[in-house]
C-alpha positions in Angstrom: -11.0 -24.1 -6.4 -11.5 -26.6 -3.6 -13.9 -29.5 -4.3 -15.3 -32.4 -2.1 -12.0 -34.1 -2.5 -9.8 -31.2 -1.5 -9.5 -28.8 1.4 -7.6 -25.6 2.3 -5.7 -24.6 5.4 -6.2 -23.6 8.1 -8.7 -26.2 9.3 -9.4 -24.5 12.7 -9.1 -20.8 13.2 -7.9 -19.3 16.4 -6.6 -22.7 17.7 -3.1 -22.8 19.1 -1.1 -25.7 20.3 -3.2 -28.4 18.4 -3.3 -32.0 19.5 -5.0 -34.7 17.4 -5.4 -38.2 18.7 -6.7 -40.9 16.4 -8.4 -43.6 18.5 -9.0 -47.3 17.7 -12.7 -46.5 17.1 -11.7 -44.4 14.1 -12.6 -41.1 15.8 -10.2 -38.1 15.9 -9.9 -36.3 19.2 -8.8 -32.7 19.0 -7.6 -30.3 21.7 -6.1 -26.9 21.6 -5.3 -24.0 24.0 -8.4 -22.2 25.2 -6.9 -20.6 28.3 -9.8 -20.8 30.8 -11.0 -24.4 30.3 -10.3 -27.6 28.5 -12.4 -28.3 25.4 -12.5 -31.7 23.6 -13.7 -32.2 20.0 -14.6 -35.5 18.4 -14.6 -35.8 14.6 -14.9 -38.6 12.1 -12.6 -36.8 9.8 -9.5 -34.7 10.0 -10.7 -31.9 7.8 -14.0 -31.7 9.6 -12.6 -31.1 13.2 -14.0 -27.5 13.2 -17.5 -28.9 12.8 -17.0 -31.8 15.2 -18.8 -32.7 18.4 -17.5 -30.4 21.1 -17.6 -30.5 24.9 -16.0 -28.3 27.6 -14.8 -31.1 29.8 -12.9 -29.3 32.5 -13.2 -25.8 34.0 -11.1 -25.3 37.1 -12.4 -23.7 40.3 -11.7 -20.0 40.4 -8.6 -18.9 42.3 -6.9 -22.2 42.6 -3.2 -23.1 42.3 -3.9 -24.6 38.8 -6.8 -22.5 37.7 -5.1 -20.0 35.3 -3.5 -20.2 31.8 -4.6 -23.7 30.8 -2.3 -24.4 27.9 -1.4 -27.1 25.4 -3.8 -30.0 26.5 -3.1 -33.4 25.1 -5.5 -36.5 25.3 -3.9 -39.9 25.5 -5.3 -43.5 25.9 -3.1 -45.5 28.4 -4.0 -48.8 30.0 -7.6 -48.6 28.7 -8.3 -45.2 30.2 -8.3 -41.7 28.9 -5.7 -39.1 30.2 -5.3 -35.4 29.6 -2.1 -33.6 30.3 -2.3 -29.8 30.3 -0.3 -26.9 31.6 -1.7 -24.5 34.2 -0.6 -22.1 37.0 -1.8 -19.8 39.7 -2.0 -16.7 37.5 1.5 -15.6 38.5 4.8 -16.2 36.8 6.4 -19.2 35.2 7.6 -20.6 38.4 4.1 -21.7 39.3 3.5 -23.5 36.1 3.0 -27.3 36.2 1.6 -30.1 34.1 -1.7 -31.4 35.5 -3.4 -34.8 34.8 -7.0 -35.8 34.4 -8.4 -39.4 34.1 -11.5 -40.7 32.5 -12.5 -44.4 32.5 -15.5 -44.1 30.1 -15.3 -45.5 26.6 -16.4 -42.1 25.2 -14.2 -39.3 26.7 -16.9 -36.7 25.9 -19.4 -38.6 28.1 -17.5 -40.0 31.1 -16.4 -38.1 34.2 -13.0 -36.5 34.3 -11.3 -36.8 37.7 -8.3 -34.8 38.9 -5.2 -36.9 39.4 -2.9 -34.0 40.5 0.0 -31.9 39.2 3.1 -33.8 38.2 6.0 -33.3 40.7 8.6 -32.3 38.3 12.0 -31.0 39.7 11.5 -27.7 37.8 8.5 -25.7 36.6 7.4 -26.2 33.0 4.8 -26.8 30.4 3.9 -29.0 27.3 3.8 -32.4 28.8 3.5 -35.5 26.8 3.9 -39.3 27.4 5.8 -42.0 25.5 5.8 -45.8 25.9 9.0 -47.7 25.0 9.2 -51.5 25.7 6.4 -51.3 28.2 7.8 -48.5 30.2 5.9 -45.2 30.3 8.0 -41.9 30.1 7.1 -38.3 30.6 8.5 -35.6 28.5 8.1 -31.8 29.0 9.6 -28.4 28.6 11.3 -27.3 31.9 12.3 -23.7 32.6 16.0 -22.8 33.1 18.9 -20.7 31.8 21.0 -22.0 28.9 22.6 -19.3 29.4 19.6 -17.3 28.0 16.4 -17.6 29.8 14.2 -20.3 28.3 13.2 -23.9 28.4 14.8 -27.3 27.6 13.2 -30.8 27.0 13.4 -33.2 29.9 12.4 -36.8 30.4 11.4 -38.9 33.5 10.0 -42.4 34.1 6.4 -42.9 35.1 5.3 -45.8 37.3 1.7 -44.9 36.3 0.2 -42.2 34.1 -0.1 -39.6 36.8 3.2 -39.9 38.6 6.9 -39.2 37.8 9.9 -40.8 39.5 13.6 -41.1 39.4 16.1 -39.3 37.2 15.4 -36.0 35.5 17.4 -36.0 32.3 17.8 -33.0 29.9 17.6 -34.3 26.3 18.0 -31.0 24.4 18.6 -27.4 25.3 18.3 -24.4 22.9 21.9 -23.9 22.0 21.6 -23.2 18.2 20.8 -19.8 16.7 17.5 -20.9 15.2 16.4 -22.0 18.7 16.9 -18.5 20.1 14.7 -16.3 17.9 12.2 -13.8 19.4 14.3 -12.8 22.4 14.4 -16.1 24.3 16.1 -19.5 23.9 13.3 -22.1 23.8 12.9 -25.8 23.3 9.3 -26.9 24.0 6.3 -28.9 22.8 7.9 -32.4 22.6 6.0 -34.9 20.6 6.9 -38.5 19.7 6.9 -40.1 16.2 7.9 -43.9 15.8 8.8 -45.4 12.5 11.5 -47.4 10.7 13.2 -48.7 13.8 13.7 -45.3 15.3 11.9 -42.9 17.7 11.8 -39.3 16.7 11.3 -36.5 19.3 10.0 -33.5 17.5 10.1 -30.2 19.4 9.3 -26.5 18.9 12.2 -24.0 18.9 12.4 -20.2 19.5 9.5 -18.2 20.9 5.9 -18.8 19.7 5.5 -15.1 18.8 8.6 -15.1 16.5 8.0 -15.7 12.8 10.9 -18.1 13.1 9.2 -20.5 15.5 10.0 -23.9 13.9 10.5 -27.6 14.6 13.6 -29.4 15.6 14.2 -33.1 16.0 16.0 -35.7 18.0 16.5 -39.2 16.7 17.0 -42.4 18.8 17.3 -46.0 17.7 14.3 -47.8 19.1 16.5 -50.3 21.2 18.5 -47.5 22.9 17.8 -46.2 26.4 15.6 -43.0 26.2 16.9 -41.9 29.6 20.4 -41.4 28.3 20.9 -38.1 26.5 23.6 -39.7 24.4 21.0 -42.0 22.9 19.4 -39.0 21.0 21.1 -37.3 18.0 20.0 -33.8 17.4 19.4 -32.4 13.9 21.4 -29.3 13.4 18.8 -27.5 11.2 15.0 -27.1 11.6 13.0 -30.0 10.1 10.0 -27.7 9.5 9.9 -24.0 9.3 8.2 -20.9 7.9 7.5 -20.3 4.2 7.7 -16.7 3.2 6.6 -17.6 -0.3 3.4 -19.3 0.9 2.7 -16.7 3.6 2.9 -19.1 6.5 4.9 -18.1 9.6 5.7 -19.3 13.2 5.2 -23.0 12.3 5.3 -25.0 15.5 3.7 -26.8 18.4 2.7 -29.9 16.4 1.3 -33.3 16.8 1.1 -36.3 14.4 -1.8 -38.5 13.2 -2.7 -40.7 10.2 -5.4 -40.7 7.5 -8.6 -42.7 8.3 -7.3 -45.7 6.4 -3.9 -45.5 8.0 -2.1 -45.2 4.7 -0.9 -41.6 5.2 1.0 -39.7 7.8 -0.1 -36.2 8.7 1.5 -33.4 10.7 -0.8 -31.0 12.7 0.6 -27.6 13.7 -0.3 -24.0 14.3 1.0 -21.0 12.4 0.6 -17.3 11.9 -0.5 -15.5 8.7 2.2 -12.8 8.8 5.3 -11.7 10.7 4.4 -10.0 14.0 0.7 -11.1 13.7 -1.0 -11.3 17.1 -0.9 -14.7 18.8 -4.7 -14.8 18.8 -4.4 -15.5 15.0 -2.5 -18.8 15.5 -4.6 -21.3 13.5 -4.5 -25.1 13.2 -3.1 -26.5 9.9 -2.6 -30.0 8.6 -0.7 -31.6 5.7 0.6 -35.1 4.8 4.2 -35.9 5.0 6.6 -38.5 3.5 9.9 -40.2 4.4 13.5 -39.7 3.1 15.3 -42.7 1.8 17.4 -42.9 5.0 14.1 -43.4 6.9 13.8 -40.0 8.5 10.5 -38.0 8.1 10.3 -35.4 5.3 7.8 -32.8 6.4 8.4 -30.5 3.4 7.3 -26.8 3.6 4.0 -25.5 4.9 1.3 -25.0 2.1 -0.3 -21.6 1.8 -4.0 -20.8 2.3 -4.7 -20.7 -1.4 -3.4 -24.2 -2.0 -6.1 -26.9 -2.6 -4.9 -30.0 -0.9 -6.1 -33.6 -1.3 -8.2 -34.7 1.6 -6.7 -37.6 3.8 -7.1 -41.0 2.1 -10.0 -42.9 3.3 -11.9 -39.7 4.4 
């Protein structure tokens, strides 16, 4: 049975595309797909996010070009300002989908005013935008639509002169070419997220369709001194680095983010999953677990723990 030093997954029900950002003030900021608005949660603990302080911080005007299907929001802190990157469209098809940017100058992102900075002018339509800083240069990564040769999406990178503008080359880093990236009827690479450690930069992404029980995580690896704009700088893992566990009853494990325990001693992966094959997408729930590192310096995410497993709470919580 759980006690005050343990918890059980999921930590937030009905919460897909989870993003957790641990700020320098010790707070955790959580976002997930709500569809019609952007909701931000502040929590002092990882396991307490469901009971955190919530605020609907953005509801678009009805009928606008970016007023529908608000997906996969991420909050970042860049140059002493808050930014949220989220996907939206006009209610039509994928071709109208873009990543939009909001800015907030307040110290508390639940209190300040969020201002519209625009939709990023990416060469192709897409979703799941995130940012990465390498040696003082800001980069934008996202899943852009295309055909590879199956219909789907690939991960692209562009430079950013500021947090709301992309410029220059548009480089594909990974396309869904492997069998495990093509489950569920479409070939998909999406949801890029960055993890830095041990002299390397890891780009972890979601593969296959989110409704497939085989939705999983793939990974690219780059030496930290390499050029992230060169596809050759990134080495692709030929097998998933995190996938479903039939034994533990956890399926469609993907669209993740990374954070740390309150004391900074532990690394944690945040992801969504389904409780059964063919379960409705409305049942995607947010789960967390700590992870370690292999002897070669690469992350070891292990296998997803089941709902009945009592897990130790993050250290320092």
